[in-house]
C-alpha positions as CSV (number, residue, x, y, z in Angstrom):
1,X,-93.4,12.8,-25.2
2,X,-92.4,9.2,-24.4
3,X,-90.0,9.4,-27.4
4,X,-88.5,12.6,-26.0
5,X,-88.0,11.0,-22.6
6,X,-86.4,8.0,-24.1
7,X,-83.9,10.1,-26.0
8,X,-83.1,12.1,-22.9
9,X,-82.5,8.8,-21.0
10,X,-80.3,7.3,-23.7
11,X,-78.3,10.6,-23.8
12,X,-77.7,10.5,-20.0
13,X,-76.6,6.9,-20.1
14,X,-74.1,7.6,-22.9
15,X,-72.7,10.6,-21.0
16,X,-72.4,8.4,-17.9
17,X,-70.6,5.7,-20.0
18,X,-68.2,8.3,-21.4
19,X,-67.3,9.5,-17.9
20,X,-66.7,5.9,-16.8
21,X,-64.6,5.0,-19.9
22,X,-62.3,8.1,-19.6
23,X,-60.7,7.1,-16.2
24,X,-60.4,3.6,-17.5
25,X,-58.5,4.8,-20.5
26,X,-56.2,6.9,-18.3
27,X,-55.6,4.0,-16.0
28,X,-54.7,1.8,-19.0
29,X,-52.3,4.4,-20.2
30,X,-50.7,4.6,-16.8
31,X,-50.3,0.8,-16.6
32,X,-48.8,0.7,-20.1
33,X,-46.0,3.0,-18.8
34,X,-45.2,0.8,-15.9
35,X,-42.2,-1.5,-16.7
36,X,-40.7,-4.5,-15.0
37,X,-37.0,-5.2,-14.7
38,X,-36.1,-8.7,-13.6
39,X,-32.7,-9.8,-12.5
40,X,-31.5,-13.1,-11.0
41,X,-30.7,-13.1,-7.3
42,X,-27.7,-15.3,-7.8
43,X,-25.8,-16.8,-10.7
44,X,-25.3,-20.1,-8.9
45,X,-27.3,-22.2,-6.5
46,X,-26.7,-21.0,-2.9
47,X,-26.9,-23.0,0.3
48,X,-27.8,-21.8,3.8
49,X,-26.3,-24.5,6.1
50,X,-26.6,-24.6,9.9
51,X,-29.2,-24.1,12.5
52,X,-29.1,-20.3,11.9
53,X,-27.4,-18.7,9.0
54,X,-27.9,-15.9,6.4
55,X,-27.0,-14.9,2.9
56,X,-27.0,-11.5,1.2
57,X,-27.9,-10.7,-2.4
58,X,-27.4,-7.5,-4.3
59,X,-29.5,-5.9,-7.0
60,X,-29.6,-2.4,-8.5
61,X,-32.2,0.3,-9.4
62,X,-31.5,3.2,-11.7
63,X,-31.6,6.8,-10.5
64,X,-34.3,7.7,-13.0
65,X,-36.6,4.9,-11.9
66,X,-39.7,5.5,-9.8
67,X,-39.9,2.1,-8.1
68,X,-43.5,1.0,-7.2
69,X,-42.5,-2.3,-5.6
70,X,-40.3,-5.3,-6.1
71,X,-41.4,-8.9,-6.3
72,X,-39.0,-11.5,-4.8
73,X,-39.5,-14.9,-6.4
74,X,-37.7,-17.4,-4.2
75,X,-37.1,-20.9,-5.6
76,X,-35.9,-23.1,-2.7
77,X,-35.8,-26.5,-1.2
78,X,-35.5,-27.2,2.5
79,X,-34.0,-30.2,4.2
80,X,-36.4,-33.2,4.2
81,X,-35.7,-33.4,8.0
82,X,-36.8,-29.9,8.7
83,X,-39.6,-29.5,11.2
84,X,-42.2,-27.2,9.7
85,X,-43.5,-25.6,12.9
86,X,-40.0,-25.0,14.3
87,X,-38.2,-23.8,11.1
88,X,-38.5,-20.3,9.6
89,X,-36.9,-18.0,7.0
90,X,-36.9,-14.2,7.3
91,X,-36.4,-11.8,4.4
92,X,-34.9,-8.3,5.0
93,X,-34.5,-5.5,2.5
94,X,-31.7,-3.0,3.2
95,X,-31.6,-4.1,6.9
96,X,-35.4,-4.0,7.4
97,X,-37.2,-7.2,8.0
98,X,-40.4,-7.5,5.9
99,X,-41.5,-11.1,5.6
100,X,-41.1,-14.4,7.4
101,X,-42.4,-17.9,6.4
102,X,-42.1,-21.5,7.3
103,X,-40.4,-23.4,4.4
104,X,-42.4,-26.2,2.9
105,X,-40.8,-29.6,3.0
106,X,-41.0,-32.0,0.1
107,X,-38.7,-34.9,-1.0
108,X,-38.2,-33.9,-4.6
109,X,-40.3,-30.8,-5.5
110,X,-38.6,-27.4,-5.7
111,X,-40.8,-24.9,-3.8
112,X,-41.5,-21.3,-5.0
113,X,-42.5,-18.3,-2.9
114,X,-43.4,-14.8,-4.4
115,X,-43.3,-11.9,-2.0
116,X,-43.9,-8.2,-2.8
117,X,-41.4,-5.6,-1.3
118,X,-43.1,-2.2,-0.7
119,X,-41.5,0.8,-2.5
120,X,-40.5,2.5,0.8
121,X,-37.9,-0.2,1.5
122,X,-36.2,0.2,-1.8
123,X,-33.4,2.8,-2.4
124,X,-32.0,4.2,-5.6
125,X,-28.8,2.4,-6.6
126,X,-27.6,-0.7,-4.6
127,X,-30.1,-2.7,-2.6
128,X,-29.4,-5.7,-0.3
129,X,-31.8,-8.6,0.1
130,X,-30.9,-10.7,3.2
131,X,-32.2,-14.3,3.6
132,X,-31.9,-15.6,7.1
133,X,-32.8,-19.2,7.8
134,X,-33.4,-21.1,11.1
135,X,-33.9,-24.7,10.0
136,X,-34.6,-27.1,12.9
137,X,-34.4,-30.8,12.3
138,X,-34.7,-32.2,15.8
139,X,-36.6,-31.6,19.0
140,X,-34.4,-32.1,22.0
141,X,-36.0,-32.6,25.4
142,X,-32.6,-32.3,26.9
143,X,-31.1,-28.8,27.5
144,X,-27.8,-27.7,26.0
145,X,-27.6,-30.3,23.2
146,X,-25.7,-28.8,20.2
147,X,-27.7,-29.0,16.9
148,X,-26.4,-31.0,14.0
149,X,-25.4,-28.5,11.4
150,X,-25.0,-31.0,8.5
151,X,-28.7,-31.7,8.0
152,X,-29.9,-28.1,8.6
153,X,-29.9,-26.7,5.1
154,X,-31.9,-24.5,2.7
155,X,-31.0,-24.5,-1.0
156,X,-31.8,-21.3,-2.9
157,X,-31.8,-21.9,-6.6
158,X,-30.3,-19.7,-9.3
159,X,-33.8,-19.4,-10.9
160,X,-34.8,-17.1,-8.0
161,X,-35.3,-13.5,-9.2
162,X,-36.0,-9.9,-8.1
163,X,-38.5,-8.1,-10.4
164,X,-38.7,-4.3,-9.9
165,X,-41.9,-2.7,-11.1
166,X,-41.3,1.0,-12.0
167,X,-42.0,3.9,-14.2
168,X,-39.4,6.4,-15.4
169,X,-39.1,10.1,-14.4
170,X,-39.5,12.6,-17.2
171,X,-36.3,13.1,-19.2
172,X,-34.7,16.4,-18.2
173,X,-32.7,16.9,-21.4
174,X,-29.4,17.3,-19.6
175,X,-26.2,15.6,-20.6
176,X,-26.0,13.9,-17.2
177,X,-29.5,12.5,-17.5
178,X,-28.9,11.3,-21.0
179,X,-25.7,9.5,-19.9
180,X,-27.6,7.7,-17.1
181,X,-30.4,6.6,-19.4
182,X,-28.0,5.6,-22.3
183,X,-26.1,3.3,-19.9
184,X,-29.2,2.3,-17.9
185,X,-29.8,-1.4,-17.3
186,X,-33.2,-1.4,-19.0
187,X,-31.8,0.4,-22.0
188,X,-28.8,-2.0,-22.3
189,X,-30.9,-5.1,-21.9
190,X,-33.5,-3.9,-24.5
191,X,-30.6,-3.1,-26.9
192,X,-32.1,0.4,-27.2
193,X,-28.9,2.4,-27.6
194,X,-26.3,2.9,-30.3
195,X,-23.2,5.1,-31.1
196,X,-23.3,6.1,-34.8
197,X,-20.5,7.4,-37.0
198,X,-20.4,8.4,-40.7
199,X,-20.3,5.5,-43.2
200,X,-16.8,6.5,-44.4
201,X,-15.7,7.5,-40.9
202,X,-12.3,9.2,-40.5
203,X,-9.6,8.2,-38.0
204,X,-10.5,11.1,-35.7
205,X,-14.2,10.2,-35.8
206,X,-13.5,6.5,-34.9
207,X,-11.0,7.6,-32.2
208,X,-13.6,9.9,-30.6
209,X,-16.3,7.2,-30.8
210,X,-14.2,4.5,-29.0
211,X,-13.1,6.9,-26.3
212,X,-16.8,7.7,-25.7
213,X,-17.6,4.0,-25.9
214,X,-15.0,3.2,-23.2
215,X,-16.6,5.6,-20.9
216,X,-20.1,4.2,-21.5
217,X,-18.8,0.7,-21.1
218,X,-17.3,1.6,-17.7
219,X,-20.7,2.8,-16.5
220,X,-22.6,-0.2,-18.0
221,X,-23.6,-2.5,-15.1
222,X,-24.5,-5.3,-17.4
223,X,-21.0,-6.3,-18.3
224,X,-22.1,-9.2,-20.5
225,X,-24.1,-6.9,-22.8
226,X,-22.3,-4.6,-25.3
227,X,-23.0,-1.1,-26.6
228,X,-22.8,-1.1,-30.4
229,X,-21.1,1.3,-32.9
230,X,-22.9,1.5,-36.2
231,X,-23.0,3.7,-39.3
232,X,-25.5,6.5,-39.9
233,X,-28.4,4.7,-41.6
234,X,-32.0,4.1,-40.8
235,X,-31.7,0.4,-40.4
236,X,-29.1,0.6,-37.5
237,X,-31.2,3.2,-35.7
238,X,-34.7,2.0,-36.4
239,X,-35.5,0.4,-33.0
240,X,-33.0,2.5,-31.0
241,X,-34.3,5.0,-28.4
242,X,-31.1,6.6,-27.2
243,X,-28.5,7.6,-29.8
244,X,-24.9,9.1,-29.6
245,X,-23.8,10.7,-32.9
246,X,-20.1,11.3,-33.3
247,X,-18.9,13.1,-36.4
248,X,-17.0,16.0,-37.8
249,X,-19.4,18.8,-38.4
250,X,-19.4,18.5,-42.2
251,X,-20.3,14.8,-42.0
252,X,-23.4,15.4,-39.8
253,X,-26.9,14.8,-41.3
254,X,-28.5,18.2,-42.2
255,X,-31.3,17.6,-39.7
256,X,-28.8,17.4,-36.8
257,X,-27.0,20.5,-37.9
258,X,-30.1,22.6,-37.8
259,X,-30.8,21.4,-34.2
260,X,-27.4,22.5,-32.8
261,X,-26.5,25.7,-31.2
262,X,-24.9,28.3,-33.5
263,X,-21.2,28.0,-32.4
264,X,-17.9,28.5,-34.1
265,X,-16.6,25.0,-34.2
266,X,-13.4,25.6,-36.1
267,X,-11.3,25.4,-32.9
268,X,-13.7,24.0,-30.4
269,X,-16.1,21.0,-30.0
270,X,-19.7,20.8,-29.0
271,X,-21.5,18.1,-27.0
272,X,-25.3,18.7,-27.1
273,X,-28.5,16.8,-26.4
274,X,-31.0,17.2,-29.2
275,X,-34.1,15.4,-30.6
276,X,-33.6,13.4,-33.8
277,X,-36.8,12.0,-35.2
278,X,-38.3,12.2,-31.7
279,X,-35.3,10.3,-30.2
280,X,-33.0,11.8,-27.6
281,X,-29.6,12.1,-29.3
282,X,-26.2,13.2,-27.9
283,X,-24.3,14.9,-30.7
284,X,-20.5,15.1,-30.4
285,X,-19.0,17.3,-33.2
286,X,-16.4,19.7,-34.3
287,X,-14.8,21.0,-37.4
288,X,-11.4,20.3,-35.9
289,X,-10.3,16.6,-35.7
290,X,-8.2,17.0,-32.6
291,X,-11.0,18.8,-30.7
292,X,-13.5,16.1,-31.7
293,X,-11.1,13.5,-30.1
294,X,-10.9,15.7,-27.0
295,X,-14.7,15.7,-26.8
296,X,-14.6,11.9,-27.0
297,X,-12.1,11.9,-24.1
298,X,-14.5,14.1,-22.1
299,X,-17.2,11.5,-22.4
300,X,-14.7,8.8,-21.3
301,X,-14.4,10.8,-18.1
302,X,-17.7,9.7,-16.6
303,X,-17.0,11.6,-13.4
304,X,-17.2,14.9,-15.4
305,X,-20.2,13.8,-17.5
306,X,-22.2,13.1,-14.4
307,X,-21.7,16.7,-13.3
308,X,-23.3,18.3,-16.4
309,X,-26.8,19.5,-15.7
310,X,-27.0,21.5,-18.9
311,X,-28.0,20.3,-22.4
312,X,-24.8,21.4,-24.0
313,X,-21.1,21.6,-23.4
314,X,-18.4,23.6,-25.3
315,X,-15.0,21.9,-25.3
316,X,-12.1,24.3,-25.9
317,X,-8.3,24.0,-25.9
318,X,-8.3,25.0,-22.2
319,X,-11.0,22.5,-21.1
320,X,-9.5,20.0,-18.7
321,X,-10.9,16.6,-19.7
322,X,-8.3,14.2,-18.3
323,X,-9.0,11.7,-15.6
324,X,-6.8,11.6,-12.5
325,X,-3.6,9.6,-12.9
326,X,-4.0,5.9,-12.0
327,X,-2.1,5.3,-8.8
328,X,-0.9,1.7,-8.3
329,X,-0.7,2.2,-4.5
330,X,1.6,-0.1,-2.5
331,X,-0.4,0.7,0.7
332,X,-4.1,-0.1,0.4
333,X,-6.6,0.5,3.2
334,X,-9.2,-2.2,3.7
335,X,-11.8,0.1,5.2
336,X,-11.9,3.8,5.6
337,X,-13.9,3.9,8.8
338,X,-13.9,0.4,10.2
339,X,-16.4,-2.5,9.9
340,X,-18.3,-4.4,12.4
341,X,-19.8,-7.9,12.1
342,X,-22.4,-9.2,14.6
343,X,-23.9,-12.5,15.5
344,X,-22.8,-16.0,16.4
345,X,-20.9,-18.6,14.3
346,X,-19.4,-17.5,10.9
347,X,-19.6,-13.8,10.0
348,X,-17.8,-12.4,6.9
349,X,-16.8,-9.1,5.5
350,X,-15.5,-8.8,1.9
351,X,-13.4,-6.0,0.3
352,X,-12.9,-5.3,-3.4
353,X,-9.3,-4.4,-4.2
354,X,-8.8,-2.5,-7.5
355,X,-5.6,-3.3,-9.5
356,X,-4.9,-2.6,-13.1
357,X,-5.4,-5.7,-15.3
358,X,-1.8,-5.8,-16.4
359,X,-0.5,-6.0,-12.8
360,X,0.0,-9.2,-10.9
361,X,0.9,-9.6,-7.2
362,X,4.6,-10.2,-6.6
363,X,6.6,-11.7,-3.7
364,X,6.3,-10.4,-0.2
365,X,2.8,-8.8,-0.6
366,X,1.1,-8.8,2.8
367,X,-2.2,-8.4,4.5
368,X,-2.1,-6.8,8.0
369,X,-5.4,-7.1,9.9
370,X,-6.1,-5.0,12.9
371,X,-9.1,-6.1,14.9
372,X,-10.9,-6.4,18.2
373,X,-13.7,-8.6,19.4
374,X,-16.0,-9.6,22.2
375,X,-14.6,-11.2,25.4
376,X,-17.5,-13.5,26.0
377,X,-16.4,-15.9,23.2
378,X,-15.5,-19.6,23.6
379,X,-11.8,-18.9,22.7
380,X,-11.1,-22.6,22.3
381,X,-13.3,-22.6,19.2
382,X,-13.2,-19.0,17.9
383,X,-10.9,-17.9,15.1
384,X,-10.4,-15.6,12.1
385,X,-9.6,-16.7,8.6
386,X,-8.5,-14.5,5.6
387,X,-9.4,-15.4,2.0
388,X,-8.1,-14.0,-1.2
389,X,-10.4,-14.7,-4.1
390,X,-12.1,-17.3,-1.9
391,X,-8.9,-19.2,-1.3
392,X,-7.7,-19.3,2.4
393,X,-4.3,-17.8,3.0
394,X,-4.2,-18.1,6.8
395,X,-6.0,-18.2,10.2
396,X,-5.5,-17.2,13.8
397,X,-7.1,-18.4,17.0
398,X,-8.8,-15.6,18.9
399,X,-7.7,-15.0,22.5
400,X,-9.1,-13.3,25.6
401,X,-5.8,-11.5,26.3
402,X,-5.8,-9.8,22.9
403,X,-9.5,-9.2,22.5
404,X,-9.2,-5.4,22.7
405,X,-6.3,-5.1,20.3
406,X,-5.3,-8.0,18.1
407,X,-3.4,-8.2,14.8
408,X,-2.8,-10.8,12.1
409,X,-0.2,-10.4,9.3
410,X,-0.2,-12.8,6.4
411,X,1.9,-13.1,3.3
412,X,-0.1,-13.5,0.1
413,X,1.1,-16.7,-1.5
414,X,2.7,-16.2,-4.9
415,X,1.1,-19.3,-6.3
416,X,-2.3,-17.7,-6.1
417,X,-1.4,-16.0,-9.4
418,X,-3.5,-12.9,-8.8
419,X,-3.7,-10.3,-11.5
420,X,-6.1,-7.4,-11.8
421,X,-9.0,-6.8,-9.4
422,X,-9.4,-9.2,-6.5
423,X,-11.4,-9.8,-3.3
424,X,-10.2,-10.1,0.2
425,X,-12.6,-11.8,2.7
426,X,-12.2,-11.7,6.5
427,X,-14.3,-14.5,8.1
428,X,-14.8,-14.7,11.9
429,X,-16.0,-17.9,13.5
430,X,-17.5,-16.4,16.7
431,X,-18.4,-19.3,19.0
432,X,-20.2,-18.6,22.3
433,X,-19.6,-20.3,25.6
434,X,-22.5,-22.6,26.3
435,X,-23.9,-21.4,23.0
436,X,-26.4,-24.2,22.8
437,X,-28.0,-23.0,26.0
438,X,-28.4,-19.5,24.8
439,X,-31.0,-18.2,22.4
440,X,-29.1,-16.7,19.4
441,X,-29.1,-12.9,19.3
442,X,-28.4,-10.5,16.4
443,X,-26.2,-8.1,18.3
444,X,-23.8,-10.6,20.0
445,X,-21.1,-11.6,19.8
446,X,-19.3,-9.1,17.7
447,X,-15.9,-8.4,16.0
448,X,-14.6,-5.1,14.6
449,X,-12.1,-4.6,11.7
450,X,-10.3,-1.3,12.3
451,X,-9.3,1.3,9.7
452,X,-5.6,0.5,10.4
453,X,-6.0,-2.8,8.5
454,X,-3.8,-2.6,5.4
455,X,-2.5,-4.4,2.3
456,X,1.1,-4.0,1.3
457,X,1.1,-4.7,-2.4
458,X,4.2,-5.4,-4.4
459,X,3.2,-5.8,-8.1
460,X,4.9,-6.5,-11.4
461,X,3.9,-5.8,-15.0
462,X,2.6,-8.8,-17.0
463,X,4.3,-8.5,-20.5
464,X,4.1,-12.0,-22.0
465,X,1.9,-11.9,-25.1
466,X,-0.8,-14.3,-24.1
467,X,-4.6,-14.0,-23.9
468,X,-4.2,-15.1,-20.3
469,X,-2.8,-11.6,-19.7
470,X,-5.3,-9.7,-21.8
471,X,-6.0,-6.8,-22.0
472,X,-2.2,-6.4,-21.9
473,X,-0.4,-5.1,-24.0
474,X,-3.2,-2.8,-25.1
475,X,-3.8,-1.4,-21.6
476,X,-1.1,-0.5,-19.1
477,X,-1.8,0.6,-15.6
478,X,-5.4,1.4,-16.5
479,X,-4.7,3.5,-19.7
480,X,-4.7,2.7,-23.4
481,X,-1.1,1.8,-24.2
482,X,-0.2,3.2,-27.6
483,X,-3.0,1.4,-29.5
484,X,-3.2,1.4,-33.3
485,X,-6.3,0.0,-34.9
486,X,-6.0,-1.0,-38.6
487,X,-9.5,-1.1,-40.2
488,X,-10.3,-3.1,-43.3
489,X,-10.9,-1.5,-46.7
490,X,-14.6,-2.3,-46.7
491,X,-16.5,-1.7,-43.5
492,X,-20.0,-3.3,-43.1
493,X,-22.1,-3.6,-39.9
494,X,-20.2,-6.7,-38.8
495,X,-16.9,-4.8,-38.9
496,X,-18.3,-2.0,-36.7
497,X,-19.8,-4.6,-34.3
498,X,-16.4,-6.3,-34.1
499,X,-14.8,-3.0,-33.2
500,X,-17.5,-2.4,-30.6
501,X,-16.9,-5.8,-29.0
502,X,-13.2,-5.1,-28.5
503,X,-13.6,-1.7,-27.0
504,X,-16.5,-2.6,-24.8
505,X,-14.2,-5.0,-22.8
506,X,-11.2,-2.7,-23.1
507,X,-13.3,0.2,-21.8
508,X,-14.4,-1.9,-18.8
509,X,-10.8,-2.3,-17.9
510,X,-9.7,1.2,-18.6
511,X,-9.3,3.5,-15.5
512,X,-8.2,6.6,-17.3
513,X,-8.8,8.5,-20.6
514,X,-5.2,9.7,-21.3
515,X,-3.9,6.8,-23.3
516,X,-3.5,7.0,-27.1
517,X,-5.6,5.3,-29.7
518,X,-5.1,5.9,-33.4
519,X,-7.0,4.5,-36.4
520,X,-5.4,3.7,-39.8
521,X,-6.4,2.4,-43.2
522,X,-5.0,-1.0,-44.2
523,X,-2.6,0.7,-46.6
524,X,-0.7,2.3,-43.7
525,X,3.1,2.1,-43.9
526,X,4.8,-0.2,-41.4
527,X,7.0,2.7,-40.3
528,X,3.9,4.5,-38.9
529,X,3.1,1.4,-36.6
530,X,6.5,1.0,-35.0
531,X,5.6,2.6,-31.7
532,X,2.2,1.0,-31.4
533,X,0.5,-2.2,-30.2
534,X,-1.6,-3.0,-33.2
535,X,-5.1,-4.4,-33.6
536,X,-5.8,-5.5,-37.2
537,X,-9.5,-6.2,-38.0
538,X,-10.5,-7.8,-41.3
539,X,-10.0,-10.7,-43.7
540,X,-7.2,-11.7,-46.0
541,X,-8.9,-10.0,-48.8
542,X,-9.8,-6.6,-47.2
543,X,-6.9,-5.9,-44.8
544,X,-3.4,-5.6,-46.3
545,X,-1.8,-5.8,-42.9
546,X,-3.3,-9.2,-42.3
547,X,-2.4,-10.3,-45.8
548,X,1.2,-9.1,-45.4
549,X,1.6,-10.9,-42.0
550,X,0.0,-14.1,-43.1
551,X,3.2,-16.1,-42.8
552,X,3.6,-15.0,-39.2
553,X,0.1,-16.0,-38.2
554,X,-0.5,-19.2,-36.2
555,X,-3.7,-19.9,-38.2
556,X,-2.6,-19.0,-41.8
557,X,-4.7,-18.5,-44.8
558,X,-4.5,-20.6,-47.9
559,X,-2.7,-19.1,-50.9
560,X,-5.9,-17.7,-52.3
561,X,-7.0,-16.3,-48.9
562,X,-10.3,-18.2,-49.0
563,X,-9.9,-19.8,-45.6
564,X,-7.6,-21.2,-43.0
565,X,-5.4,-24.2,-43.5
566,X,-4.2,-26.9,-41.0
567,X,-1.4,-26.2,-38.6
568,X,0.6,-28.0,-35.9
569,X,-2.3,-27.8,-33.4
570,X,-5.4,-28.4,-35.5
571,X,-6.4,-30.2,-38.7
572,X,-8.8,-28.0,-40.7
573,X,-10.9,-29.1,-43.6
574,X,-10.9,-26.8,-46.6
575,X,-14.6,-25.8,-46.3
576,X,-14.4,-25.6,-42.5
577,X,-11.5,-23.2,-42.8
578,X,-13.8,-20.8,-44.6
579,X,-16.2,-20.8,-41.6
580,X,-13.8,-20.0,-38.8
581,X,-13.0,-16.7,-37.0
582,X,-9.7,-16.3,-35.2
583,X,-8.0,-14.2,-32.6
584,X,-4.2,-14.3,-32.9
585,X,-1.7,-12.5,-30.6
586,X,1.7,-12.3,-32.1
587,X,4.9,-10.2,-31.7
588,X,4.6,-7.0,-33.6
589,X,6.5,-7.2,-36.9
590,X,7.2,-3.5,-36.7
591,X,9.1,-3.3,-33.4
592,X,10.2,-5.6,-30.7
593,X,8.4,-5.4,-27.4
594,X,5.0,-4.6,-28.9
595,X,2.1,-6.9,-29.9
596,X,-0.2,-7.4,-32.8
597,X,-3.7,-8.8,-32.4
598,X,-5.3,-10.1,-35.6
599,X,-9.1,-10.4,-35.4
600,X,-9.6,-12.2,-38.7
601,X,-11.8,-14.6,-40.7
602,X,-12.6,-15.3,-44.3
603,X,-15.5,-12.8,-44.1
604,X,-16.7,-10.1,-41.8
605,X,-19.3,-12.5,-40.2
606,X,-16.6,-14.7,-39.0
607,X,-14.2,-12.2,-37.6
608,X,-17.2,-10.6,-35.8
609,X,-17.8,-14.1,-34.4
610,X,-14.3,-14.2,-33.0
611,X,-14.5,-10.7,-31.6
612,X,-17.4,-11.7,-29.4
613,X,-14.9,-13.8,-27.3
614,X,-13.2,-10.5,-26.3
615,X,-16.4,-8.5,-25.9
616,X,-17.2,-9.4,-22.3
617,X,-15.8,-11.1,-19.2
618,X,-18.5,-13.7,-19.6
619,X,-16.9,-14.9,-22.8
620,X,-13.2,-14.1,-22.1
621,X,-12.7,-17.1,-19.9
622,X,-12.8,-19.3,-23.1
623,X,-9.8,-17.4,-24.5
624,X,-6.2,-18.4,-23.4
625,X,-2.9,-19.2,-25.0
626,X,-2.0,-17.0,-28.0
627,X,-4.4,-18.1,-30.7
628,X,-8.1,-19.0,-30.7
629,X,-10.5,-20.2,-33.4
630,X,-14.3,-20.2,-33.2
631,X,-17.1,-21.4,-35.3
632,X,-20.9,-20.7,-35.5
633,X,-21.7,-23.9,-33.6
634,X,-20.2,-22.3,-30.5
635,X,-17.0,-24.4,-30.5
636,X,-13.9,-22.6,-29.3
637,X,-10.4,-23.9,-29.9
638,X,-7.7,-22.1,-27.8
639,X,-4.0,-23.0,-28.3
640,X,-0.5,-21.8,-27.3
641,X,2.0,-21.8,-30.2
642,X,4.8,-19.8,-28.6
643,X,7.4,-21.9,-26.8
644,X,6.8,-21.8,-23.1
645,X,9.9,-20.2,-21.4
646,X,11.5,-22.0,-18.6
647,X,10.0,-20.8,-15.3
648,X,13.4,-19.8,-13.8
649,X,13.5,-18.1,-10.5
650,X,14.1,-14.4,-10.9
651,X,17.6,-13.2,-10.3
652,X,18.6,-11.6,-7.1
653,X,19.1,-8.3,-8.8
654,X,15.6,-8.3,-10.4
655,X,14.0,-9.3,-7.1
656,X,15.8,-6.4,-5.3
657,X,14.8,-3.9,-8.0
658,X,11.1,-4.8,-7.6
659,X,11.2,-4.3,-3.9
660,X,11.6,-0.6,-3.0
661,X,12.0,-1.4,0.7
662,X,14.8,-3.9,0.1
663,X,16.3,-1.6,-2.5
664,X,16.4,1.3,0.0
665,X,18.0,-1.0,2.6
666,X,20.6,-2.2,0.2
667,X,21.5,1.4,-0.9
668,X,21.9,2.3,2.8
669,X,24.2,-0.7,3.4
670,X,26.2,0.2,0.3
671,X,26.7,3.8,1.5
672,X,27.8,2.6,4.9
673,X,30.3,0.2,3.2
674,X,31.6,3.0,1.0
675,X,32.0,5.2,4.1
676,X,33.9,2.5,5.9
677,X,36.2,1.9,2.9
678,X,36.9,5.6,2.5
679,X,37.7,5.8,6.3
680,X,40.0,2.9,6.0
681,X,41.8,4.5,3.1
682,X,42.3,7.7,5.0
683,X,43.6,5.8,8.0
684,X,46.0,3.8,6.0
685,X,47.3,6.9,4.3
686,X,47.6,8.6,7.7
687,X,49.7,5.8,9.2
688,X,51.9,5.5,6.1
689,X,52.7,9.2,6.2
690,X,53.4,9.0,10.0
691,X,55.7,6.0,9.4
692,X,57.7,7.8,6.7
693,X,58.2,10.8,9.0
694,X,59.5,8.5,11.8
695,X,61.8,6.8,9.3
696,X,63.2,10.1,8.2
697,X,63.9,11.2,11.8
């Protein structure tokens, strides 16, 4: 009996343990699905200076994330003179204050604070973290004594981070959802995505792939990380979780063919999300080469892709896939609705101005600022300053008489040398009367920038073949500019990665999908390249175009093609020349007015190394002049071989032709002069005729 009771007791205990273990297992599984994405608050150390000041930091969350919270890790150091019980720092998320603290003061030690932001304060997309500091260094028994702003500082270090804890929503299987996850920040950082093409890929397959890549690159928020193109093979896809497969239908793996809808693809293309070995895969295919390219252009139009809630899309001849034409507007509105700044002392508002990368600002470009501001300012000390790319271009003192309607018109200096996108910052210094006697308030004083604030932009095309002007000549006004890519005879993974690097950066610059890109074998005839800007990828041995143009390269190969030899700019050891990769931008040998970019090295490893310099903005700053060499030690040698043309002033005619307003005025003047001359001729003829009649009588 006792044995039976013992068995019953043991059984009950086991059942109880099972019940306890099951929830624990579920909890562990749930925890394992929770991910953390950490991003730096700032790329450089940031200072908050003054008795009361604030800084704003941006970070992103993806639309498919379910954020649980965010942890702010603030590495900081406060002024050694700060008074602990009178100084404070307040953190706000998207305008809502959630944490305040008194900064610790130490002579040398960097302090760290970790604060959790609740999920309800986070939004999908862009989030703004504001750090507002009130650092007090003196106790004044006297009233109305102005604080010393020089010793009131708080340094925020670039090691400060924002870590978002999240899990992901279930994948819906739609093209739109696939696109968002393929270009998601977590996917990019983990290197979990890839575009795959057949091993012996055709021109149309590569063209469709780079069009698709340019669209994905535009949506990629991590501009320093690239999306790779690789061949169909297990090794390149082994650790990837999100795959885009681009191929003509006959070149698709059999397992993908069986997963696709049954469609007639002889004259149309199919874009479909399927599962390939358990991995979500976007298949882009057709039996027609032109339709395959059109499907690639559709993916480059990210606006269309983000509207597709279905798992498949048929692309026909009548499908409109083109992006809107890029408009280089001469009149740019700073703000659509008007912007207000509040609070004392310096308050700023910045505006991003989009301009094609090949365009630079020409003479007589202007900023016209329309504004109003509070009347309770100390107008002897209040002013507004305008900055372009953080460089001041002009200021104006604020006045009581013009407080309700004030304007400031400034010419953008030509010597700023602005090309491509740039920033305009309007900074108000709003000083209060008797400000030291008044407790600072968030809502006053104020200034308002109206929607009538405009930029009048006069731009010119940058055509000189220099890396300083890259991506010109391969992009013009936001579209691919007749690009021909000559691929090497043998294509390994390094070759495809080099191609990926180039089109990741070009895709970031591209605004439209209507430009032309064509791929050629290295045996292509020169006559087929006459109307193109050429990109030649490969070595002396595997690319005939590079071999044929060796004499025109700045870094030339030795007679056997084993490595580079010394030139007028650089002495190169024989063995070292075999371990260099180069980027060389020369005049096209096929037609004047076009360029040829040689991405070349003695082997694929080294021309891939060179291509990384044109893979992201983070690396591009190292590239200037017209020829660049790089080695595996990270050394980069940039040179200019072309003779620098004299910087002559533009002729009067060319200046007039670039200015439509002046051109219109000149045409009107010329018409008036012509009318006057015609009138004079008629008058002279009239009086001569009358004189002859008088003589006859």
